[in-house]
N, C-alpha and C positions, 0 to 999 in steps of 0.2 A: 373413530372410524369415519372416513369421508363418504359422501353420498355417491351412489351409483345410479345410473338411469338405464332402464331396459324398456324395450317396446314389445309388449305381449300381444299376441293375436287374440282378439275378442271372441273368435270362433272356437279355437282349439287350445289356446293358452301357450302355443309355441312362440319361440323368439322370432320376431319379425325383423327382416333386414331390408336395406335399400337395394332395389333391383336396378342396375345401371341401364339395362336395355329398355325397361318400361318407364324409368324415371318415376317410379312409385315405390311404396313400401309393399313387400310381399312376404307372406308366410311360406317358408319352404316345406312345411308339413302338410298343410291343407290347400295350398296354392291360392288362398284368398288375397286379393289385391286391395290396397287402401291408398287414398290420397293422404299426403303428409299432414295437411292441416287437420283432417278428420281424425287421424290416428293420434295426433298431438293432443287434441281436445280429450279424446278417450283416455290417453295416458295420464293427463292432468287430473281427470276425475278419479282414476284408479289410485294415483299417488296421494290424493287428498284423503283416502281412507286410511284407517289405522294399519300400519305395517307390522308384519310379524317380527319378533325378536329371535334371531337364530344365530347368536354369537356363541361359538364353541370355545371352551377353555382348552388351550393347547398345552401339552406337556412340556415341561422345561427341559431343554437340551443343553448342549455345550454353550459356553458363553462366547459372544462375539468379541473379537479383538477390537482395540481402540480404533474408532473411525471406520470399521468395516461395514457397519450397518447404516452409515450415513448415506442418504440418497435413496434408500429402499422404502417402499410403501406397500402395505398389505390392505386388501379389501375383501369383504365377504360377499359372495354371490348370493343374490336374493332368491335365485331359483333352486339351488341345491345346497347352499350353505358352505360351499367349498371356498378355500382361501386363494385369492389371486394376488400374486406378488409381482411388482414391477418397480421401475425406477421413478424418481420424483417428477419426471416429465410425461409419463404414460397418461394418455387422455382417453383412449378407447382400446378395448382388448376383447378377448374371448376367454370364457372360463375354461380352464384346462380339464375340468371334470365333466361338465354337462354341455360345453360348447356354446352356451348362450352368449350373445354379444352384450357387453356392458360398456357404459360411458361414465367416466368420472366427471361429474358435472362441475365440481369445484375447480377443475383445471381450466374451465372457461368462464369463471366468475370475474366480474368487474373488468379491469383493464386487460385481463387475459382472454376475454371473449373475442373471437375473430369477427371481422367486419363482414366477411363473405366466404363462400366455399364454392368450388367447382365440383359438381358431383361426378362420380365415376360413370363413364359411358361404356367402358370395355371391361369384361369380366375376366376371371382367372383362366378360363379356357382360351380366350383370345391372347392372353399373355404367353401361355405355353405354345400356341401356334406361332406367335411372332418369334419366339426363341428358335423353333424349328426352322423358320424361314431365315433367321439370322445365321444359322449354321450351314444353310444351303449355298452352294456355289463358291465356298471358300477353298481354293485349291491348296493352300498351304496349311489348312486345318488337319490335324492328325485324324485319320479315319477312325481309329480306335476311340477317339474322344466322342465322336458322334454315336458309335456303337455302344459304348459303355457309359455314356453320359446319362445320369439320372438326376433330376432336379431334387435337391434336398429340401428346398423351402420356397414357397411362393406366397408373398404377403402383399395384400392391398393396403397401402398406408396413405393417410392424409398427412402430407408433409407441410409443416408451417412455413409460410413464405411472407417476407416483407415486400411490399410493393411501393416503390418510390416514384413520386411525381416531382419534377423540377423544371425550371426554366434556366437556360444557359445563355449568357452573354459572352461571346468569344471573339478574340482577336488573334489571328494566326498568320505567321509569316513563313513562306516557303522559298527554298532555293531551287530555281528551275533552270533548265538548260535546253538548248536546241542544238542539233548537230547536222551539219551539211557536208556531204562528201562528193567530190567530183575529180575528174582527171583530165590531163591533156597528154600530148605526145611525150612529154618528158617526166611529169610528176603526177603523183596522187595527192590530193589535197583533202584536209579535214578541218572544218571550221566549227568551233564550239563557242556559243554565246551563252552567257549566264544572266539570269534575271532575278530580281527580288519581287516576289508576288505576295500580296497581302489580301487577306479575307477577313471580314468582320461582320457580325450580325447576331441575331438571336435564334435559338432553336429550343423547342419544348420536348420534354420526355414525359411519358405517362406509363405507369405500372411497370417500371423496371424491376425485375424480380431478383430476390436474393433469399435463399433458403435460410430458415432460422433454426435449423437442427444441426448440432455438432455431429450427430450420427451419420448424416448424409454427406458424402463427398461432394464438394462444391462443383468440381468439374463434371461429375456424373449428373447432377441436377441441371447444370447449364446445358448439357448435351441433349437433354430431352425437351428443351424449349423449342418452340414457343407453346404457351397455353393460350387458348382463346377466351379472353376475359369476358366477352360478350355473353357467354353461357354461365357466368357466375351468378349465384343467387344469395340472398340474405342467409346468414348462418342459422342453421337449425341443427340440433343434436341428432335429429332423426337421420340425417344423411350419413352419420358415422356408424350406424348400426350395421354390423357385419364386416366392418373393416377395423384396422388398427389406426391409431392416431396419437401423435405426441403434441404437447404444447411446445412453444419455442424455448430453447435454452441459449440461443444466441440472439442478443437484443438488436433492435434496429440501429442503435448507436454503434454497436460493435461491427455492424455490416457497412458502416459509412465509407470506410477506406476502400472496400471492394466495389461498392456502387460508384464511388467517385472515379475509380479506374475505368469502369465500363462506360460511364457517361463521357469521360474525357476522350477515350479511344473512339467512341461512336461519333462524337462531335468532330474530332479531327478527320475521321474518314468521310463524314458528310460534307465538310467544307472542301476537302481535297478533291472530291468528285466533281467540284465546280471548276477546277483548274484544268483547262484544255489547251492543246496546241503545243505542248512541250515534249521533248524527248524524255526528260526525267523530271520528277518533282519530289523534293525531299523537305519535310517540315524542319524549320530551323528553330522556331520558338512559338509558344502558344500561351495565351492568357485566358483562363476559363473562370468565369464568375457565375455562381449559382444563386438563384433568388426565387422566392415564392414556392418553396418545396412543401411536400406533404407525404405522409406515410400511411398505408393501409396494412392491416393484418389479415391474411387469408390462408385457407387450407386448400392445397392442390392435390389431385389424385395421382398416385404413383404406384406402380407394381414393381416390387423388388423380387428378383429370383436369385437364389444361391445354388451353386453346384460345386462339388469337389471332384478333382481328377488328378491322379498322379501326385498326390500330396499337396496340391495347390488349390486355393479357393478362388472361384470366379463369381463375380457379382454382375448382374445385368439389371437394367432399369427400363421400364416402359411407361411412357406418358399414358395415364389412365383415361385421358380424354381423346387424344389424337392417335395413339398407337405407336408413336415414334419410339424405336427400340435401339438401345445402345449397350455395349459391353465388350470387354477385352476377351480375346480368344488365344489359346496356345498356338504355337507354330511348329509344324513338322520340320525338324532341322534337316532331315534327309531330303525332303521335297524342296525346301528352300535352297539347299546347296545345289540340287539338280537344276532348279530354275535359274540360279545365278550362273551356273556353268553354261546353260543354254544361251543366256544373254551374251556371255563372253564369246562363245562360238559364233553367234549371229553377228556381233559387231566385228569379230575378227575376219569373218568371211566377207563382210561388207567392205572393210578396209582393204583386204586383198584384192577385191574386185575393182576398187577405185584405183589402186596402184597399177593393176594390169591395164586398165583403160588409159592411164597416163603414159605407160610404157608404149602402148600401141600408137599413141599420139606423138611420141617422140619427145615428150617432156622429161621423162626419166631415162 
């Protein structure tokens, strides 16, 4: 059985959680507040005492099929003795029986230990409010979706992220053109000139993020960027209390292709922004060389909200530090058709008006 870590209130014995608004540990039962370092010392003293043995012998049920139980892990809650079941990457959770927050310390042992963590600044209430704001003002959103929408699940999760630092040496060639138009009494003229424009130099990237969880959609995690790394702190398990957390199951090496694409695209855009005075600029070739790179392992705060409507599941995500909120929404087909019809009528009326003016002018 792997080790679990819980933070207990010295005053009442309740489970202490990290309060994002106070940036302190707080007991939800007696409202006592604690500094993280002080509670950590107290927790270490408590853990040095002889722990109770409360392992229950579970009755034998039906047999697992071959490979079915691979990846499952079970833990015993120290507060109530209940069994907590999760996958092999679960690092922090809540006991389904007593609700106490637990942290699986072995998930952060050795090379698995994060370098830093950005603590939650926004709570569950803020996530629900941002969802309500996300639904406001959407003209093509079915009204019944708002009226019948009930959030099925709201989870605060520390998502594992790899943060890449690198220097780039780049040589990029662009095909550029300029266009000049003029007329005389007989003809209209168009002159197009083409140029080969080259740019070369060095550019540095710091803390380029890539989530290390296969459970999280990459586009969803990129959509809630950026995170403010200046508020990152050294990793302490106390920050995980009251939230869920997973260790990475996508390695930094497996994220290299994705990071290379982001770095290459950003480099090309940065150099292209220095090419001025042309009508068009198209990249023809680029040579990107990386050197002096490094990688950090961090946990970033994310609120995930799930809701079901009309047989479909909708997932929303909110940056737990900045409040940036994203998520797909259903479209009212009748409203969309009416909107499209309105645009068609509008453009038709505009075209008719132009033709009428031309007729008055004797052109038609």
